[in-house]
C-alpha positions in Angstrom: 10.0 9.1 -18.6 10.6 10.7 -15.2 9.6 8.5 -12.3 6.9 9.8 -10.0 8.5 7.9 -7.1 12.2 7.6 -7.2 14.3 5.8 -4.5 18.1 6.2 -5.1 20.4 4.0 -2.9 18.2 4.3 0.1 19.4 2.9 3.4 17.7 3.3 6.8 18.9 2.5 10.3 16.5 3.4 13.1 19.1 5.2 15.2 22.7 6.2 15.3 23.8 3.2 17.3 22.4 0.8 14.8 23.9 2.8 12.0 27.3 2.6 13.6 26.8 -1.2 14.0 25.8 -1.5 10.4 22.3 -2.8 11.3 19.7 -1.5 8.8 16.0 -2.0 8.5 16.3 -1.6 4.7 19.4 -1.2 2.5 20.3 -0.1 -1.0 16.7 0.4 -2.2 16.5 1.5 -5.8 13.2 1.6 -7.6 11.3 3.9 -9.9 7.5 4.1 -10.0 5.8 5.7 -13.0 2.9 8.2 -12.6 -0.4 6.3 -12.3 1.3 3.0 -11.7 0.0 0.4 -9.2 2.8 -1.3 -7.3 2.7 -4.1 -4.8 5.4 -4.9 -2.2 5.5 -8.5 -1.0 7.9 -10.4 1.2 8.3 -12.3 4.5 7.3 -10.8 7.8 9.9 -8.3 9.1 11.4 -7.6 5.7 10.9 -3.9 5.9 7.7 -3.4 3.9 6.2 -1.1 6.5 9.5 0.8 6.8 9.3 1.3 3.0 5.9 2.9 3.5 7.2 5.2 6.2 10.0 6.3 3.9 7.5 6.9 1.1 5.2 9.1 3.2 8.1 11.1 4.6 7.4 9.8 8.2 11.0 8.5 8.2 14.0 10.0 6.5 16.7 7.8 5.0 20.0 7.4 6.8 21.6 7.4 3.4 20.3 8.0 -0.2 17.6 10.1 -1.7 13.8 9.9 -2.3 11.9 12.1 -4.7 8.2 12.1 -5.2 6.6 14.1 -8.0 10.0 15.6 -8.7 10.4 17.0 -5.2 12.8 15.6 -2.5 11.0 14.1 0.4 12.0 16.0 3.5 8.9 15.5 5.7 5.4 14.1 5.9 3.6 14.4 2.5 0.2 15.9 1.9 -0.2 14.3 -1.5 -0.8 10.8 -0.1 -3.7 9.0 1.4 -3.3 5.9 3.6 -5.4 2.9 4.7 -4.4 0.1 7.0 -5.5 -3.3 8.0 -7.6 -1.8 10.9 -10.0 0.7 9.4 -9.7 3.0 12.5 -13.0 4.8 11.9 -14.0 7.1 14.7 -17.0 5.3 16.5 -18.8 8.6 17.3 -18.9 9.8 13.7 -21.2 8.6 11.0 -19.7 7.0 7.9 -20.1 10.3 6.0 -18.4 12.3 8.7 -15.6 9.8 8.9 -14.9 10.1 5.2 -15.0 13.9 5.5 -12.5 14.0 8.4 -9.3 14.7 6.3 -11.0 17.7 4.8 -11.6 19.1 8.3 -8.0 18.8 9.4 -5.8 19.0 6.3 -5.0 22.3 4.6 -6.0 23.8 2.2 -9.4 22.2 2.7 -9.6 23.0 6.5 -9.8 26.7 5.9 -12.8 26.4 3.6 -14.5 23.4 5.2 -17.5 25.2 6.8 -18.2 27.2 3.7 -17.9 24.2 1.4 -19.3 21.5 3.6 -22.3 20.8 1.3 -20.0 20.5 -1.7 -17.5 18.2 0.2 -20.4 16.1 1.5 -21.7 15.6 -2.0 -18.3 14.5 -3.1 -18.1 12.1 -0.2 -21.5 10.6 -1.0 -20.4 10.0 -4.6 -17.3 8.3 -3.4 -19.2 6.1 -1.0 -21.7 5.3 -3.8 -18.8 4.2 -6.0 -17.7 1.5 -3.5 -21.2 0.2 -2.8 -21.9 2.2 0.4 -24.7 4.4 -1.0 -27.4 4.6 1.7 -25.0 3.9 4.5 -23.8 7.5 4.9 -25.6 8.0 8.3 -24.6 4.7 9.8 -22.0 4.5 12.5 -19.0 2.2 12.2 -20.4 -0.3 14.7 -23.4 -0.7 12.3 -21.1 -1.7 9.4 -19.5 -5.0 8.6 -15.7 -5.3 8.5 -15.7 -5.1 4.7 -17.9 -2.0 4.7 -15.7 -0.3 7.3 -12.7 -0.9 5.1 -14.5 0.5 2.0 -15.2 3.6 4.1 -11.6 3.8 5.2 -10.4 3.8 1.6 -12.9 6.5 0.7 -11.6 8.6 3.6 -8.0 8.1 2.2 -9.2 9.3 -1.2 -11.5 12.2 -0.3 -8.8 14.9 -0.7 -7.8 13.5 -4.1 -4.3 12.4 -3.2 -1.8 11.7 -6.0 -0.8 8.5 -4.2 -2.6 5.9 -2.1 -0.6 3.8 0.3 -2.2 0.6 1.5 -0.6 -1.4 4.3 -2.3 -4.9 4.4 -5.8 -3.3 4.0 -7.7 -6.5 3.3 -5.7 -8.9 5.5 -8.4 -9.2 8.2 -11.3 -9.9 5.8 -12.8 -13.1 4.6 -11.8 -14.3 1.1 -15.1 -13.3 -0.6 -15.1 -9.8 1.0 -11.4 -9.4 0.1 -12.1 -10.1 -3.5 -15.0 -7.7 -3.6 -12.7 -4.9 -2.3 -10.0 -5.8 -4.9 -12.6 -5.0 -7.5 -13.7 -1.8 -5.8 -10.1 -0.6 -5.6 -9.4 -1.7 -9.2 -12.3 0.4 -10.4 -11.5 3.5 -8.4 -7.9 3.5 -9.5 -8.8 3.0 -13.2 -11.0 6.1 -13.0 -8.9 8.4 -10.9 -5.5 7.3 -12.0 -3.8 7.8 -8.7 -0.6 5.9 -7.9 -1.0 3.0 -5.5 1.6 1.3 -3.3 0.2 -1.8 -1.7 2.0 -3.8 1.0 0.5 -7.3 1.2 1.3 -10.9 2.1 -1.3 -12.1 -0.4 0.4 -13.0 -3.7 -2.9 -13.4 -5.5 -3.9 -9.9 -4.4 -0.6 -8.5 -5.6 -0.8 -10.1 -9.0 -4.5 -9.3 -9.5 -4.2 -5.6 -8.7 -0.6 -4.5 -9.5 1.2 -3.4 -12.6 4.5 -4.3 -11.0 5.3 -6.5 -8.0 8.5 -6.0 -5.9 9.7 -8.9 -3.7 11.7 -7.8 -0.6 14.3 -9.9 1.1 14.5 -10.9 4.7 15.8 -8.2 7.1 17.6 -6.0 6.2 15.1 -5.4 3.5 16.4 -5.2 -0.1 14.6 -5.4 -3.5 15.1 -9.1 -4.4 13.0 -9.2 -7.5 10.9 -7.1 -9.8 8.0 -8.6 -11.8 6.0 -6.7 -14.4 2.4 -8.1 -14.5 1.5 -8.1 -18.1 -2.0 -9.5 -17.7 -4.4 -7.3 -19.7 -6.7 -4.8 -18.0 -9.4 -4.5 -16.9 -8.9 -7.7 -14.9 -11.9 -9.7 -13.7 -11.7 -12.3 -11.0 -11.8 -15.1 -13.5 -8.2 -14.3 -14.5 -7.1 -15.6 -11.1 -7.9 -19.2 -12.4 -5.8 -18.9 -15.6 -2.5 -20.7 -16.0 -0.8 -17.3 -16.7 -2.0 -15.9 -13.4 -1.1 -18.9 -11.3 2.3 -19.1 -13.0 3.2 -15.6 -11.9 1.9 -16.4 -8.3 4.1 -19.5 -8.2 7.1 -17.6 -9.5 6.8 -15.0 -6.8 6.2 -17.7 -4.1 9.4 -19.4 -5.3 11.4 -16.2 -4.5 9.9 -16.0 -1.0 10.2 -19.7 -0.5 13.9 -19.6 -1.3 14.4 -17.1 1.6 12.7 -19.4 4.0 14.8 -22.5 3.4 16.8 -23.3 6.5 20.6 -23.1 6.3 22.4 -26.4 5.9 23.8 -27.5 9.2 27.2 -29.1 9.0 28.1 -32.2 11.0 31.2 -32.3 13.1 32.8 -34.7 10.6 32.0 -32.3 7.7 33.5 -29.4 9.6 36.7 -31.4 10.4 37.1 -32.2 6.7 
């Protein structure tokens, strides 16, 4: 099967000087993501997870190697992606509904027909908000919503133009544990229905295992793919699965990969060096 996302020997140095010095943000990335697959990227801080996201969206071009998405080489920013970050970044002067509609106002081909189709687009946005539990909050402003509600709206905004791929950079990191788990389930249900690809960057191993089909572990800088773990837990997954031995075993396995990177190097004594 042809991969929907295909990284072939991808290296990135942020400028020519770093390239000349052999200092890379990520190196030798090789991975293939199937159409409709949910992938999580985990690893220690500074391992290149966010750089990976920039490469995937076309915001950065590899110094070496090739990236294709949907069978096309990535040569610039992609229109087939939606993005959500840890900070929801909703515009405070726009209602929840108008925040969700924003991409349709500014992204072609929707921009050209936005005024004529606004009622149709608004109905679509309302349905999306309803699906994540925000029905009735369409006319509220961001400052009238909780952090979890703002993040739900942010995900709806990222999906309103029906992207083929949703990129999530620590989207639930600032939320409390209960709200975070609610949003896991909301995202799980949306992806199950719409079948878009998801690439999730997270430090939360439980989150990665609960949501993903495949988890990739990245090494310390320069970022490399250290391990790939297929998550074979049956779907749909309920939160109860997080308490099973199978689930916790996978989490511990991933934690061991990351823990191995954090072990301090052995310091030799003067006597040992002399020997």
